[in-house]
N, C-alpha and C positions, 0 to 999 in steps of 0.2 A: 717587106714581104708579110709583116703581118697586117696591113694595111689592103694588100691586095687580098690578103684572104678574107680580112671582113670584107673587103668589097665584094667578093666571091658572094661569100656566105649571105649578105643582103640580096643579091640577083637572085641567088637559089631561093629565098623565099619569097621573092618578088618584090622585095623594097630597094629602094638605092638609099644612099648616106645621106642624102637630105632630108630622107622621110625619118630614120634614126636619130639624125639629131634631134628635128622637131620633138620628136615621141620623148627622152632624157629633156629636154627642155620643159616640155608640160608636165613631165612626171615633179623636176624639181620645183616648178610652179604653182603645184597641187599641194607638194608637201609644207609649199613655204604660208598657204595659204588654214592648212590643217592647224601649221602652228602658231598662226595669228588668231585663228578661232578660239583653241585651248589658250592661248593667253588672255584673250578677251573674256573667254568662259570662268577662269581662276580669278579675273579681276573683278569680275559680277559676283561670286560666291563672295570674296573678300569684303566687297562692299554692305552685301545682302546679311554674312555675318555680324558686320559692325551694326549695320541698321537693327536685325533684331537681337544684339545685347544690349544695345540703346534703348529698346522697345521692352526686352526683359527687366532692364534697370528700373526703366520708368514704372512699369506694372511692381515691380516688388516696392518701391519706395510707394506705389498709390496702393498696393494691400497693407502695407504696414503702416500705412497714414492712417489706416482705417483704422486700427487697434485704439487712437484717440479719441476721446469723445470733447474733444475742442474742435471748432470749425475752424478750417483754413480760412488765413489772413493772407491775403495779397498785400506783398514786400517782406512777409517774415521768412525765417528761413526754419525750411522742413528739415526736421531728425529724424530721419528713418529707426524704424522699431520704438519709438517712444510710444508713450501712454500721454504725454503733455500736447503732443501736437506741432506745429507751426511756432517758432520762438519768434518774438519778436524784437528788434534792437532795444538796445537799452536796458538798465537796470528793471525795469519795472516792468519789461515782457520777461526779462528770464524770471522775476519772481514768481510771476504768473506762471510759466511753465513750469516752473518749478513746484507751483500747486499741485498742476494738472498731472502732475509725475506721480507725487507721491500718492495723491487721490488715486491712481489708476491700478499703480501699486499694490494698495490698501484693496482695494477691489477686486482685483486679483487673489490676493492672500484670501480674501475671506470668502470669493468663489472656491478654493482648493481645501480651505479650511473647513467648510459645509459640504464638500462633495462626499459621496458613501464612501470611497474608495481611501479617503483621508481618516473615517470615521474609524472604519475596519484597522487601518493602521493602527490608530491611537488606543484602539479596544487590546490590541494586541500586544503593543507596547506595556498596556497597561497589566495586562496579565502576567509576562514577562518580569515587569519592575517589581511583582510581588513576591516574586521565588528567592531574592535574596532577605526577604522581612520572614521566610517561615524556614531559610539554613540557616541564618546567622542570626546567635540571640539580640534580642531587642532591650535597648535600657528602659523601655516604659513598660517591659512585659516582666523579665527576671533580671534585676540589676545584678545580683551575683552569679548568675551565669554567664551573662555580659561581662560579668570582669573575670571569671575563671578563663573564659575564650580569649580575653587580652591578656592573661596571662600566659599563655599558654602559646600564643602567636603573636611573640613580640615583633618579628617583621611583616605579617601582615596588617597588624593592628594601627599603626601611622597612616597607611594606605586608604582602611577601610574607614576609618576616623574622617579621613578629608572627603571620602566618597560618599560619608553619611551611611555608612551600612549599619552601623549601631540604632540606625532613627530611621529607616526607610520608609515609614509612611508619614514620615513630617519631614521629609527631607524637600528639599527643594525643588531637584529635579522630579520627584515623585506626584510634588504639587503641581509640576508644572503639566506633566500629561495629563492628572487631572481634568485641571481648570480646561485646558485645551479642547478632551474629550466632551467635558462638561457644554462647552460654545459651540464644540461641532454638532453635537446632538441637536441644540437648542435652534442654530441658525438652520438645520434640516426639519427639522420639524416643522416649523413656523410656514415655510413655504408650501411645505406640502397639506399641512393643514387648511392654507385656503386654496389649493387645488381640489381636494377632496369637496370641501364646502362647495364648490364651485360646479364639482361633478353632482354631487347631490341636487343643485337648486336645477341642473341643465337636463334636459329631454333624452330619453334614449334616441339614440343615430335611427335614422329614418331607415329603412330596407333598401339591400341593393338592387339596382335591375335584373342580375340574373342570381338569382338564389341557388340554383343547383350548382353553384360552385363554393358553397360553405362547407364545412368538413364532415358535418351531418345535415342531410337535407331527404325529405318524402313528401311524395305530393300524392293526392289521388281526386277524381271527378266525383262531384255531389249535385242533386237534386234542388239543394236547398238554393238559396237568393244569397248573393256574396255578401250584402246588407247582414242577415241573420246568422252567417258563417263569421265573420268580423265582430259581430257584436258577442255571439259565443265564445270565439278566441279571447276579449279582450276581459269577458266578466272570469273565465277560466285565469288566465295568465295573474290577474290582481288576487282571485284567490289563492293563488300559489305564492302570493309576496313579491310578484313582480311589478317592477317600474313601469307603468305599460300607457301607450300613446301612439293615438289611431291618427294616420293620414293618407288621404288618396285609400287607394285600394290594399293598403295594407297595415297591420298594428305592430308595430315596434316596442318590443320591452326588453328590461337588465334586471339581474340580477346578481348579489354578490358580493356586495358595498361593504359589507362586513371585514371582506378580504382586506382592504385598506385600512377599515377601523382599525383590526386588529395590529395593523403595523404600526399605526400609530401609536395606539395603545402601549406595542410594546417598545416604542422608543421613547413615549411621556415617562415609561415603568421604570425604565432605564435612568432616565434625569431624575425621578422622584428616589430613587434608590441611591442615585448620588450625594443629591440633597441631605438624604437622610445619616448618609454617610459622614459627609461632613459635619452637620449636627451634632452628631454622636461624637466625631474627637473634639469637635471647638468645647462644646458645652458638657462634657463627661466629667464625672470624678469615679477615683475607685481607691479605696482603702483599707485595712485590715486592723482586727483587734481580736485579742485573745483575751477571754472571757473565763474567768476561775466559776465553778460552782456555787450562786450564791449572789454574786457580782452581777453588776449592770452594765448599760452603756448607753449616752445619750449621743445622739447626731450632731456633735460640734467636732471643730477640728483640734482642739487639745484631748478629744480622747481617742484619738487614730492612734496608733502604734506606727503607721505608716500610709501617705498620704498621697497621693497625687491627681492633678485635673489636667483638664482642659485650657488652653487659653484665654477663652471665653469666660471662665465659670469662675464663679466669685463665692464667698462665705455665704451669702444672703440664698444660693441656688439652693442649699441643703435643706432637703425635707428636716421636717420638725416630729421627729418621733427617737422612740430609747423602748427598750430590753432588757430584761434579767434571765439567766442562766438558771431555771430552778433548779435541770436534773439532766443529767444524760444516758442515753441506753447505747450499749455496745455488744454488737450479736456476731458471733463468728462461726463460720463452718465448718466441721469437727470432721469429716471425712470426705476423702476422694482427694484431687490432685489439688484444688483449691481449700486445701484444709489450712482454717487458721487466717483465712482473706473475709473482709469484714461484710457480713447480709445484711446488715442493718446498723444505721449511725441515725441517732434522734438525740435532737436537742430538744427537751421541753422547757419554752421559755411563756414571759408572760409580758406584752407588750401596749405600748400607749402613740397615743398622736398627739401632737401638741404638748403646750405645756401641762395642761391639766385636764387631758385626754384621760378617760376610763381604761383599765388595764382590763386585757385581752387575754385568755389562754389560748396559745397556739405550737407549733411545733414544727420544726425545722428538718427536714432530712435531705442526702443528696440527690442534688438535680430537683427542685423541689423547695426554691427560696421562699422564703416574706418579701412579700411586695407590699411596700405602701408609698404611696405615692408613684413617685418614679424612680425611686430606687428599690433596689432588691438585697435581701442580706441571705447570701448564702453559704452552707457550710462545708467547711475546708478541711478541717484537721480535727483529731482529738489529742489528748495527752493527760496523764497526771500531773500533778501539784502535791508533794509533799508538806503537809503541816508541821511547823515546825514552832518550839519556843524558846528564846534567849533570853539567858539571864545573866548581867553584866557580874563582875567581881564584888560588889557590894549588895547583890542579893535582888537587885531591883531588876525588873522586866525591861529589858533591852528591844525586843522585837517577839511579834508573833504573828502567825497567817501565814497561809498555803504560797508557795514559792512552786510555776510552773516549770518544770523540767519538756525539754524537748527533744522529743524522739530521733534517735539513731538508726534502730533499722524499721521492720515490718513487724517483729515483735515489740516495739515500744521499748526497746534499751532505750535509757532520756539520758541527758546529763544538763547539769543545769547548774546555778550559781546562787549561794546565799549571800545578801551583803547586809551588812549590818552598821549604820553609818553612826546612831548615838548610840556609844557605849562606853562605860567606865572598868580600867582596871582594879584589881584589889588592893590599887596604892590611892584610887580614884582621879587618876590621870584619863581622859577622855582618848581614845582611840580607835579603829574601826578596824571590824573584824571581818573577814570574807570565808566562806566554805565553797568549794567546789568538789563535784563527783558526780555519780552515776545514782537510779534508780533502776532498780529492775523488779518490773509483777510479780514475774513468773522466776524465782531465783533457784536452780537445780540443787543446789545444795551444796556441803562441803565435796560429794564425791564427785562432780559435774567439772569438768576440766576448764569450764568456761564460766563467766562469772555475767555472759551475755546472759537476755530474757530466753524462757524455754516456748514462752508462745504469750501472746497480747493480752491474754484475761490476768487478770486481776487474782491468782492464785497464792502467791510466796513472795510477799514485796520485800523488799529489803534497800536499804538505803547506802552507800559507800560516801564517804565525805573524809576529806583532808582539811584542815583549818590553818587561815594565816591570820596576820595582823600587822598593822601598819596606814596608809593612805590608799584607800581605793581609790582617788583621783576624783571624786564626783562631785570636789567641789573647786574644778580648776573651769569652770565654765562650758568644758568640752562634752561635747557630747557623746554617748559612749553605750554600747548593747547591754542592756539587763539579763541579759545569757552569757558573758564572757567575765570573766575577771582580769585583770590587769594586775599581774604578780612584781612590776617592776619595781614597785615601791612598797614591796611587802617582804613578811619574814614567815616562814613555817615554822608551826609552832612543831618543839621535839620532845620526845618522847623521852623516859630517864634514862634510856640507853644511847641516847643521841640519834635515834632514829628520825624519821619524817612520822606525826602525828596521824593517823589515817584509822576510820573504825567503818565497821558494818553493822548497821543499828536495823531492829526491827521495829515495827509498830511500838510505841512506848518505852524504846529503850534510850539512854541519854549518854551524853559525849561530853566528858569532864574536860576542859581544858587545865595543861599544866599550871601551877603556880597560884593557884584560886581565881584564875582569870575570867571561871563561869561557864556556864553548862550549857550544852544546846540539846533539846529533850525533841524525839519525834513522835509529835503526838498523834497523827492520823493521815489520812489520804482523802485527797478530792479529785473530783475530772474538771479537766477545762473544755474548751473549743474553741478552734479558731474560725472567727466569719470576714468573711468580705463582702463590704456594703458599697455597692455599684449605683452609681448616679447616670441615667444611660437615658438621653433624650432621642427621638425619632424610633423606636422600636418598633410600633406598631406603623410608621410609614413605609419603613423598611419591607416589614411582612407585607402588606398593600401593595407597595410594589414590586413584589418577588409574585405574589398571586395575579396582577395585572399584566404583568411579564408574561407569566407563564401563560395565561387565556390568549391575550395577545398575541402570542408565538403561534399559539394552537390554529386561532382564527387564520393567521396569515397563512399558515400552512396546508392547512384543510377545507377553507372555503375557496370555491372556485367563481370568479368573478365572468358571467357569460352572458350572452346575448340571445333571441330568439324573437325570429319574424313570423309573422301568419300572413300569407296574401291570399286574395279570392279574386278572381276576375270571371267573365264569361268566357267561353269557349267559343271555337267555329261551331260546333255542335249546339249551342244553346247551353249546354251544362256547364255549371261551375268548377272551376279547375282551382284547387286549394293546392299549395306550396307553404311548407313549415322548415324553416334551416333554423340551425343553432352556430356559434361562435364563441371561443373559448378565448379566454384572455391566455390560458397556458394551457399545453397538454392534458389533456385527462379521456380516458375511458370512460367515465359519466356522462359525458356530455348524448352520446348518441343514444346511450339508455333513457335517458331524461325524457330528448325528444321523442323517443318511440313511446314514452307512457303519457307525455303531453298531445302528442295526435292520436293516441288510442282514446284520450277521455274528450279530446274536440270531438272524434266519429261519432259520438253520442247525439249532438246535437247537428253534425254534418255526415251522413252516413254515405256510404259508398254507392254511386249509382247503379240502378237496376241492369242488368243486363238484357238482350234482345233473350224473346221465349225460343226454344230449341227447334220449335214447328218451322217458326217462321226463317229459323239459319237454314233449316234442311230444304225447305223451299227453295230458299235464293240459291243455294247449290244443285240442286237439281236444274232451274232455270240456266245454272252458268254450262250446264254440261249437254242441254238443249242444241242441234246445229243449226245454223242458217238456211233460211228454203232456198238459198242461191247457189249453196256448197250441198244440198243434199242430191242425191241419186236420185235420178227418173222412175220412177214408182213400177211406169209401165212396160221398160226396159227388160227383154229378158236376161236372164242369170247370165248367161255368155256374151252377149251383145255389147260391144264397145260404145264407150259413150264418147263423143266427138268432144272434144278441147274447145276449150273457149277462142277464140284468135286472136285476141288480146292476149292469153295465156302463152297462147303458141307463139305468138311474133318477142314475149318477153322471155321465151324458153330458147329461142332462135338467135335472138340478139346478140351480135359480140360485144365483149366490155369495153368502153371508149379507154381509148390510150390517156395513162396517168401523167405521160411525160409529154414534152415540146420540142415536136423534131424539128429540121433545117427546112431550110426553101425547098432545096432540089425533092425532098421526100414529099412535101407538100403540092409540087407540080406533077411530080409520079403520081399522088393520090389523085387528083383532078384529072391527068389524061387519063387515067384508068377509067373514072365514072364517065368521062364523057364516051369514051369505047362501047 
């Protein structure tokens, strides 16, 4: 039944069963053909991708091989991404390839190191590396502060010592940054210098064909000849300090080479600063000396209280000179919030240069040192030195002289030690004495609640001392401070009631030791001054480098490199067309203004061409308004008469427009038939 229905359906559509079977087979054949084509296309794409992949690999290998400076060798193994290029078989081939590889990496490293980006990074790192040297106490600046810091930071101290944080400016990592920056600047300056020399020797670039495309441009016409205009332009630009070169119908000029010169000066000044800083660190020396009034100093190593120097400094590098402290003047402010602060510290000295030099008078004040050769003598501090006389148990003089006491506050409350190493007691036995105490320049009196000084001025001086006897420890061979007393092997003198012996003395008073051990007398007071003697080389070079760096930076920032072209050619009307254009190497609003000034000055020799007279212009305008004879109305015709139009004009008015498109063949036949009728 279903087959009958299908047959009837086929009959109703006008087709038979045979026709339907043929259609299905055709569709299946088409589907198979499409599948085969798709498989063929997929296979082709796979082959193309393989071919493209191989081509890309070959191109990549060729590109990587171009990194090498070594020539390609037949039969050698190519190493992609290598600076050594192809590698020959055998030990010699490997050795040669390794040498080229190392050389290539060295060249790459040198190019990176001498780039401006790396130089800026190193400069930033040097600035950052200087921060720990400002925050952490340095051993070569203040040993006492460094020791206090280490005592207060027991956990951080081992880490800081491994990182060399207490010697930042002489550390390995700081020196590495410093040296790399120096090499980077030197490697950057040398090629740029040769490039700049080449620019100075080269001629200004010739004028472009189209000057109206420049950022600054102007043009005008003149009656002057082109040769006259070009000559005037050449003279004017040379007078303005442009480098001028005339070629053909144009004059090329350039100015502003000092911009690059300033840039080079800035970088060279940085190198000078680095060299001056390095020389100052390697050949420097610095020492301190406390000089009591009336005493002197000779610039030898044995005369210093403390001394440190650079790694390349020797005793022979010390300048030969000496000085003597004659007097000291200290003045203080009396009123205001800065009361009792020093307004003047002045040391009156006599100094000499050389062994047999003549003495000269001078003075040293704060921030105004004495300069002798490469050495400078600075005034650092001031204090008092009580003058004492010690008589031993036999009545002989055991010690006499001033003893410097070190200030402990701004009012010069000072502590000190008096050591008497050569002393004999009442029994004639040799002993050593030591006195420890305070000196107060302005004692407030018995009514004062404190023993500290009321001011730094010498108003009511008092000396407080306590006495010891025993071994001072100076014969042990170990260094010890003259301002400290080691009482480990000493005993304090006692009074009759068993208390420690201590006494307050005014100038002229004496302190008698128990059991006839001797007498200490307070004779008077002298002043002392603490000086710092610095030997620093490269200071003038550093100053010159700083000034040169500022000048070079100003030149590179404010000087503009620019080019100006002037072209003069004869125009179609026989007059000379003058074109001026300017181009700056950097954006600047001054270039159009400068070009306008140059054009205004050049117009004095190449003025604007004169315009036609006004009458001639009016005649030309009237001639343009006069009608032609052919189109003028007839003078004999009456006002109301009509004028016959021209036949051609009538034909043009009545003619139909031609067709804009193409018609069919039937339309053409109808048209031709109508025309025949």
